[in-house]
TIKEPA-593389 format. One record per residue: residue number from 1; x, y negated, z negated of N, C-alpha, C, CB in turn. Coordinates in nm, 2 decimals, padded with zeros to 4 digits, always signed. Each point is the difference from the previous one (the first is absolute). Glycine has a CB too. Layout:
BEGIN
<NUM; <X; Y; Z>; <X; Y; Z>; <X; Y; Z>; <X; Y; Z>>
...
//
This chain:
BEGIN
<1; <-04.38; -25.87; +06.72>; <+00.08; -00.08; +00.09>; <-00.05; +00.03; +00.15>; <+00.20; -00.01; -00.17>>
<2; <-00.17; -00.09; +00.25>; <-00.03; +00.01; +00.14>; <+00.08; +00.11; +00.07>; <-00.07; -00.24; +00.00>>
<3; <+00.01; +00.33; +00.07>; <+00.07; +00.10; +00.08>; <-00.06; +00.01; +00.14>; <+00.06; +00.13; -00.21>>
<4; <+00.03; -00.11; +00.30>; <-00.04; +00.03; +00.14>; <+00.07; +00.13; +00.04>; <-00.02; -00.24; +00.06>>
<5; <-00.05; +00.34; -00.02>; <+00.06; +00.13; +00.04>; <-00.04; +00.03; +00.15>; <-00.02; +00.09; -00.24>>
<6; <+00.12; -00.12; +00.32>; <-00.02; +00.02; +00.15>; <+00.04; +00.14; +00.04>; <+00.04; -00.24; +00.04>>
<7; <-00.11; +00.30; +00.06>; <+00.02; +00.13; +00.05>; <-00.05; +00.01; +00.14>; <-00.01; +00.10; -00.23>>
<8; <+00.05; +00.01; +00.30>; <-00.05; +00.03; +00.13>; <+00.10; -00.02; +00.11>; <-00.22; -00.06; -00.09>>
<9; <+00.34; +00.01; +00.06>; <+00.09; -00.02; +00.10>; <+00.06; +00.13; +00.05>; <+00.05; -00.23; -00.10>>
<10; <+00.04; +00.21; +00.20>; <+00.07; +00.12; +00.06>; <+00.07; -00.03; +00.13>; <-00.17; +00.14; -00.11>>
<11; <+00.21; -00.03; +00.17>; <+00.07; -00.01; +00.13>; <-00.10; +00.05; +00.11>; <+00.23; +00.03; -00.11>>
<12; <-00.26; -00.12; +00.20>; <-00.09; +00.04; +00.11>; <+00.06; -00.05; +00.13>; <-00.20; -00.01; -00.15>>
<13; <+00.16; +00.07; +00.26>; <+00.04; -00.04; +00.13>; <-00.07; -00.13; +00.05>; <+00.05; +00.24; +00.06>>
<14; <+00.01; -00.31; +00.03>; <-00.07; -00.12; +00.06>; <-00.13; +00.04; +00.05>; <+00.22; -00.10; +00.06>>
<15; <-00.32; +00.02; -00.08>; <-00.14; +00.03; +00.04>; <-00.08; +00.07; -00.10>; <+00.09; +00.01; +00.22>>
<16; <-00.02; +00.04; -00.33>; <-00.07; +00.07; -00.10>; <-00.08; -00.09; -00.10>; <+00.18; +00.17; +00.02>>
<17; <-00.23; -00.10; -00.12>; <-00.09; -00.07; -00.10>; <+00.04; +00.04; -00.14>; <-00.19; -00.02; +00.16>>
<18; <+00.17; -00.08; -00.25>; <+00.01; +00.03; -00.15>; <-00.10; -00.08; -00.07>; <+00.24; +00.04; +00.02>>
<19; <-00.28; +00.01; -00.14>; <-00.09; -00.08; -00.09>; <+00.07; -00.02; -00.13>; <-00.21; +00.09; +00.12>>
<20; <+00.23; -00.21; -00.16>; <+00.07; -00.03; -00.12>; <-00.11; -00.03; -00.11>; <+00.20; -00.09; +00.12>>
<21; <-00.17; +00.12; -00.24>; <-00.09; -00.02; -00.12>; <+00.08; -00.08; -00.10>; <-00.14; +00.21; +00.05>>
<22; <+00.07; -00.29; -00.13>; <+00.06; -00.07; -00.11>; <-00.10; +00.00; -00.12>; <+00.14; -00.15; +00.16>>
<23; <-00.10; +00.22; -00.26>; <-00.09; +00.01; -00.12>; <+00.05; -00.11; -00.10>; <-00.04; +00.25; +00.03>>
<24; <-00.06; -00.34; -00.07>; <+00.03; -00.12; -00.08>; <-00.05; +00.02; -00.14>; <+00.00; -00.14; +00.21>>
<25; <+00.07; +00.09; -00.30>; <-00.05; +00.00; -00.14>; <+00.06; -00.12; -00.08>; <-00.02; +00.25; +00.00>>
<26; <-00.04; -00.28; -00.11>; <+00.05; -00.11; -00.08>; <-00.07; -00.14; +00.02>; <+00.21; +00.13; +00.00>>
<27; <-00.29; -00.14; +00.10>; <-00.08; -00.13; +00.02>; <-00.13; +00.04; +00.07>; <+00.22; -00.14; +00.01>>
<28; <-00.31; +00.04; +00.00>; <-00.13; +00.02; +00.06>; <+00.01; +00.00; +00.15>; <-00.11; -00.10; -00.20>>
<29; <+00.14; +00.21; +00.26>; <+00.02; +00.01; +00.14>; <-00.11; -00.06; +00.08>; <+00.13; +00.21; -00.04>>
<30; <-00.25; -00.19; +00.00>; <-00.12; -00.04; +00.08>; <-00.01; -00.15; +00.02>; <-00.12; +00.20; -00.08>>
<31; <+00.19; -00.28; -00.01>; <-00.02; -00.14; +00.00>; <+00.10; -00.07; +00.10>; <-00.08; +00.01; -00.24>>
<32; <+00.18; +00.06; +00.30>; <+00.10; -00.06; +00.07>; <+00.02; +00.05; +00.14>; <+00.11; -00.04; -00.21>>
<33; <-00.07; -00.05; +00.31>; <+00.04; +00.04; +00.13>; <+00.13; +00.09; -00.03>; <-00.10; -00.21; +00.12>>
<34; <+00.12; +00.30; -00.03>; <+00.12; +00.09; -00.01>; <+00.07; +00.01; +00.13>; <-00.11; +00.13; -00.18>>
<35; <+00.24; -00.10; +00.18>; <+00.08; -00.01; +00.12>; <+00.09; +00.13; +00.01>; <+00.00; -00.25; -00.02>>
<36; <+00.04; +00.27; +00.14>; <+00.11; +00.09; +00.03>; <+00.11; -00.08; +00.05>; <-00.16; +00.19; +00.05>>
<37; <+00.28; -00.16; -00.09>; <+00.12; -00.06; +00.04>; <+00.10; +00.11; +00.05>; <-00.03; -00.20; -00.17>>
<38; <+00.13; +00.16; +00.25>; <+00.10; +00.09; +00.04>; <+00.14; -00.07; +00.00>; <-00.17; +00.13; +00.13>>
<39; <+00.27; -00.05; -00.16>; <+00.14; -00.05; +00.00>; <+00.09; +00.10; +00.07>; <-00.05; -00.13; -00.22>>
<40; <+00.11; +00.08; +00.32>; <+00.10; +00.08; +00.07>; <+00.14; -00.03; -00.06>; <-00.14; +00.00; +00.22>>
<41; <+00.23; +00.09; -00.20>; <+00.14; -00.02; -00.06>; <+00.06; -00.13; +00.05>; <+00.03; +00.24; -00.01>>
<42; <+00.02; -00.32; -00.08>; <+00.06; -00.13; +00.03>; <-00.09; -00.11; +00.03>; <+00.18; +00.13; +00.08>>
<43; <-00.31; -00.11; -00.09>; <-00.10; -00.10; +00.03>; <-00.08; -00.03; -00.12>; <-00.01; +00.08; +00.23>>
<44; <-00.06; -00.20; -00.23>; <-00.09; -00.04; -00.10>; <-00.13; +00.08; +00.00>; <+00.10; -00.23; +00.01>>
<45; <-00.17; +00.24; -00.12>; <-00.13; +00.07; -00.01>; <-00.10; -00.09; +00.07>; <+00.06; +00.11; -00.22>>
<46; <-00.14; -00.05; +00.31>; <-00.09; -00.08; +00.08>; <-00.15; +00.05; -00.02>; <+00.19; -00.05; +00.17>>
<47; <-00.28; -00.04; -00.16>; <-00.14; +00.03; -00.01>; <-00.05; +00.07; +00.13>; <-00.04; -00.19; -00.16>>
<48; <-00.02; +00.30; +00.15>; <-00.05; +00.08; +00.11>; <-00.15; -00.02; +00.02>; <+00.18; +00.17; -00.04>>
<49; <-00.26; -00.16; -00.07>; <-00.14; -00.01; +00.00>; <-00.06; -00.04; -00.13>; <-00.01; +00.17; +00.19>>
<50; <-00.10; -00.23; -00.19>; <-00.07; -00.02; -00.13>; <-00.15; +00.02; +00.01>; <+00.18; -00.16; -00.07>>
<51; <-00.24; +00.18; -00.04>; <-00.15; +00.03; +00.00>; <-00.05; -00.08; -00.12>; <+00.02; +00.23; +00.11>>
<52; <-00.13; -00.30; -00.09>; <-00.06; -00.07; -00.11>; <-00.09; +00.09; -00.09>; <+00.00; -00.21; +00.15>>
<53; <-00.05; +00.15; -00.26>; <-00.09; +00.07; -00.08>; <-00.13; +00.03; +00.09>; <+00.09; -00.11; -00.21>>
<54; <-00.17; +00.21; +00.16>; <-00.12; +00.03; +00.06>; <-00.10; -00.12; +00.00>; <+00.03; +00.24; -00.06>>
<55; <-00.10; -00.26; +00.17>; <+00.00; +00.07; +00.13>; <+00.13; -00.04; +00.07>; <-00.25; +00.00; +00.01>>
<56; <+00.33; +00.09; +00.03>; <+00.13; -00.02; +00.04>; <+00.02; -00.05; +00.14>; <+00.06; +00.18; -00.15>>
<57; <+00.03; -00.28; +00.16>; <+00.05; -00.04; +00.13>; <+00.15; +00.04; +00.01>; <-00.17; -00.19; +00.02>>
<58; <+00.23; +00.20; +00.10>; <+00.13; +00.04; +00.01>; <+00.09; -00.09; +00.09>; <-00.08; +00.23; -00.03>>
<59; <+00.21; -00.22; +00.00>; <+00.09; -00.08; +00.08>; <+00.12; +00.09; +00.03>; <-00.06; -00.22; -00.11>>
<60; <+00.12; +00.21; +00.24>; <+00.11; +00.08; +00.04>; <+00.10; -00.09; +00.06>; <-00.14; +00.20; +00.04>>
<61; <+00.27; -00.17; -00.06>; <+00.10; -00.07; +00.07>; <-00.01; +00.04; +00.15>; <+00.15; -00.01; -00.21>>
<62; <-00.10; -00.07; +00.30>; <-00.02; +00.02; +00.14>; <+00.05; +00.14; +00.05>; <+00.01; -00.25; +00.03>>
<63; <+00.10; +00.29; -00.09>; <+00.07; +00.12; +00.06>; <-00.07; +00.12; -00.03>; <+00.21; -00.12; -00.03>>
<64; <-00.31; +00.12; -00.06>; <-00.08; +00.12; -00.04>; <-00.14; +00.00; +00.04>; <+00.16; +00.03; -00.19>>
<65; <-00.21; -00.15; +00.24>; <-00.14; -00.01; +00.03>; <-00.04; +00.11; +00.10>; <+00.01; -00.25; -00.04>>
<66; <-00.13; +00.31; +00.02>; <-00.05; +00.10; +00.09>; <+00.06; +00.14; -00.03>; <-00.03; -00.18; +00.17>>
<67; <+00.13; +00.19; -00.25>; <+00.06; +00.13; -00.03>; <-00.01; +00.04; -00.15>; <+00.16; -00.05; +00.18>>
<68; <-00.16; -00.05; -00.27>; <-00.01; +00.02; -00.14>; <-00.14; -00.04; -00.05>; <+00.25; -00.03; -00.03>>
<69; <-00.30; +00.10; -00.07>; <-00.13; -00.03; -00.07>; <+00.02; +00.00; -00.15>; <-00.13; +00.09; +00.20>>
<70; <+00.11; -00.20; -00.27>; <+00.01; +00.00; -00.14>; <-00.14; +00.02; -00.06>; <+00.20; -00.16; +00.01>>
<71; <-00.21; +00.23; -00.12>; <-00.13; +00.02; -00.06>; <+00.02; +00.02; -00.15>; <-00.10; +00.10; +00.21>>
<72; <-00.01; -00.11; -00.29>; <+00.01; +00.02; -00.14>; <-00.11; +00.08; -00.06>; <+00.12; -00.22; -00.01>>
<73; <-00.10; +00.29; -00.09>; <-00.10; +00.08; -00.07>; <+00.00; -00.06; -00.15>; <+00.02; +00.21; +00.15>>
<74; <-00.11; -00.30; -00.18>; <+00.00; -00.06; -00.13>; <-00.03; +00.10; -00.11>; <-00.07; -00.22; +00.11>>
<75; <-00.01; +00.32; -00.08>; <-00.03; +00.10; -00.10>; <+00.12; +00.08; -00.04>; <-00.23; +00.01; +00.09>>
<76; <+00.33; +00.00; +00.00>; <+00.12; +00.07; -00.03>; <+00.12; -00.08; -00.02>; <-00.09; +00.18; +00.13>>
<77; <+00.07; -00.32; -00.14>; <+00.12; -00.09; -00.01>; <+00.11; +00.04; +00.10>; <-00.06; -00.04; -00.24>>
<78; <+00.02; +00.06; +00.36>; <+00.09; +00.05; +00.10>; <-00.01; -00.08; +00.13>; <-00.01; +00.23; -00.10>>
<79; <+00.13; -00.27; +00.15>; <+00.02; -00.07; +00.13>; <+00.05; +00.10; +00.10>; <+00.04; -00.22; -00.12>>
<80; <-00.09; +00.20; +00.25>; <+00.05; +00.09; +00.10>; <+00.05; -00.08; +00.12>; <-00.17; +00.17; -00.07>>
<81; <+00.26; -00.10; +00.15>; <+00.04; -00.06; +00.13>; <+00.01; +00.12; +00.10>; <+00.13; -00.19; -00.12>>
<82; <-00.23; +00.19; +00.21>; <+00.00; +00.09; +00.11>; <+00.09; -00.05; +00.11>; <-00.24; +00.09; -00.06>>
<83; <+00.34; -00.02; +00.10>; <+00.09; -00.05; +00.10>; <+00.00; +00.10; +00.12>; <+00.15; -00.11; -00.18>>
<84; <-00.19; +00.05; +00.30>; <+00.00; +00.08; +00.12>; <+00.10; -00.05; +00.10>; <-00.24; +00.05; -00.04>>
<85; <+00.26; +00.02; +00.15>; <+00.09; -00.04; +00.10>; <+00.13; -00.06; -00.05>; <-00.20; -00.04; +00.14>>
<86; <+00.26; +00.12; -00.23>; <+00.12; -00.05; -00.07>; <+00.12; -00.02; +00.09>; <-00.08; +00.11; -00.20>>
<87; <+00.16; -00.21; +00.18>; <+00.12; -00.03; +00.08>; <+00.12; +00.00; -00.09>; <-00.14; -00.14; +00.15>>
<88; <+00.26; +00.16; -00.09>; <+00.12; +00.00; -00.08>; <+00.01; -00.13; -00.09>; <+00.11; +00.14; +00.17>>
<89; <-00.15; -00.25; -00.12>; <+00.01; -00.13; -00.07>; <-00.09; +00.00; -00.13>; <+00.06; -00.11; +00.22>>
<90; <-00.15; +00.20; -00.23>; <-00.08; +00.01; -00.12>; <+00.07; +00.07; -00.12>; <-00.20; +00.01; +00.15>>
<91; <+00.32; +00.04; -00.12>; <+00.07; +00.07; -00.10>; <+00.04; -00.10; -00.11>; <+00.09; +00.17; +00.17>>
<92; <-00.13; -00.14; -00.30>; <+00.03; -00.09; -00.11>; <-00.04; +00.08; -00.13>; <-00.04; -00.21; +00.14>>
<93; <+00.06; +00.15; -00.25>; <-00.06; +00.04; -00.12>; <-00.12; -00.09; -00.02>; <+00.22; +00.07; -00.11>>
<94; <-00.33; -00.01; +00.08>; <-00.13; -00.07; -00.01>; <-00.04; -00.01; -00.15>; <-00.07; +00.08; +00.23>>
<95; <+00.02; -00.20; -00.26>; <-00.04; -00.03; -00.14>; <-00.14; -00.06; +00.00>; <+00.25; -00.03; -00.07>>
<96; <-00.31; +00.04; -00.04>; <-00.13; -00.08; -00.02>; <+00.02; -00.09; -00.12>; <-00.14; +00.19; +00.09>>
<97; <+00.06; -00.30; -00.09>; <+00.00; -00.10; -00.10>; <-00.10; -00.10; +00.03>; <+00.25; +00.03; -00.05>>
<98; <-00.26; -00.13; -00.03>; <-00.10; -00.11; +00.03>; <+00.05; -00.09; +00.11>; <-00.08; +00.01; -00.24>>
<99; <+00.01; -00.12; +00.26>; <+00.03; -00.10; +00.11>; <+00.14; -00.07; -00.04>; <-00.24; -00.03; +00.05>>
<100; <+00.31; -00.01; +00.05>; <+00.12; -00.08; -00.02>; <-00.03; -00.12; -00.09>; <+00.09; +00.07; +00.22>>
<101; <-00.01; -00.09; -00.32>; <-00.02; -00.11; -00.10>; <-00.08; +00.05; -00.12>; <+00.00; -00.16; +00.18>>
<102; <-00.06; +00.28; -00.16>; <-00.07; +00.06; -00.11>; <+00.05; +00.14; -00.04>; <-00.20; -00.13; +00.07>>
<103; <+00.31; +00.17; +00.00>; <+00.05; +00.13; -00.02>; <+00.05; +00.02; -00.15>; <+00.07; +00.01; +00.24>>
<104; <-00.09; +00.11; -00.28>; <+00.06; +00.04; -00.13>; <+00.15; +00.03; +00.02>; <-00.23; +00.10; -00.08>>
<105; <+00.31; -00.13; -00.02>; <+00.14; +00.03; +00.01>; <+00.04; +00.14; +00.00>; <+00.04; -00.21; -00.11>>
<106; <-00.14; +00.30; +00.06>; <+00.03; +00.14; -00.01>; <-00.04; +00.07; +00.12>; <-00.02; -00.01; -00.25>>
<107; <+00.10; +00.01; +00.36>; <-00.04; +00.07; +00.12>; <+00.02; +00.16; -00.03>; <+00.08; -00.20; +00.14>>
<108; <-00.16; +00.27; -00.06>; <+00.02; +00.15; +00.00>; <+00.12; +00.04; +00.07>; <-00.25; +00.02; -00.01>>
<109; <+00.27; +00.11; +00.01>; <+00.12; +00.06; +00.07>; <-00.01; +00.00; +00.15>; <+00.03; +00.14; -00.20>>
<110; <-00.15; -00.17; +00.25>; <-00.02; +00.00; +00.15>; <-00.01; +00.14; +00.05>; <+00.12; -00.22; +00.01>>
<111; <-00.15; +00.23; +00.12>; <-00.01; +00.12; +00.07>; <+00.07; -00.01; +00.14>; <-00.21; +00.07; -00.12>>
<112; <+00.31; +00.01; +00.15>; <+00.08; -00.01; +00.12>; <-00.07; +00.05; +00.12>; <+00.20; +00.02; -00.14>>
<113; <-00.21; -00.10; +00.24>; <-00.05; +00.04; +00.13>; <+00.11; -00.01; +00.10>; <-00.23; -00.09; -00.06>>
<114; <+00.25; +00.20; +00.13>; <+00.11; +00.01; +00.10>; <-00.06; +00.05; +00.13>; <+00.17; +00.04; -00.18>>
<115; <-00.16; -00.12; +00.28>; <-00.05; +00.04; +00.14>; <+00.12; +00.03; +00.09>; <-00.21; -00.14; -00.03>>
<116; <+00.22; +00.27; +00.07>; <+00.11; +00.04; +00.08>; <-00.03; +00.12; +00.07>; <+00.16; -00.11; -00.16>>
<117; <-00.11; +00.13; +00.28>; <-00.01; +00.12; +00.08>; <+00.12; +00.09; -00.03>; <-00.13; -00.12; +00.18>>
//
């Protein structure tokens, strides 16, 4: 079955950095664009970034451009999100999945990112 296992979240101060990882299993990871989403309490889950299949191109929502970098390691079936210059408004639970409209119903548990001084 399809599984997403997100990790790497934590509590950091504003301006800090984190790198999130998502290990994927149960489908051919290399054939699909992949995405990072985030969901803050009381809000809808929103797309943060996506990366196409190799040779990869990337997309970022405006609020994270220049600060976040999405990447993938197809040999490891793993998706990454390098997050720099973190702001309190980046605090959310972060998830990975396929593109909107193509997401699997079985989301992972997510990884909590909290930005606070």
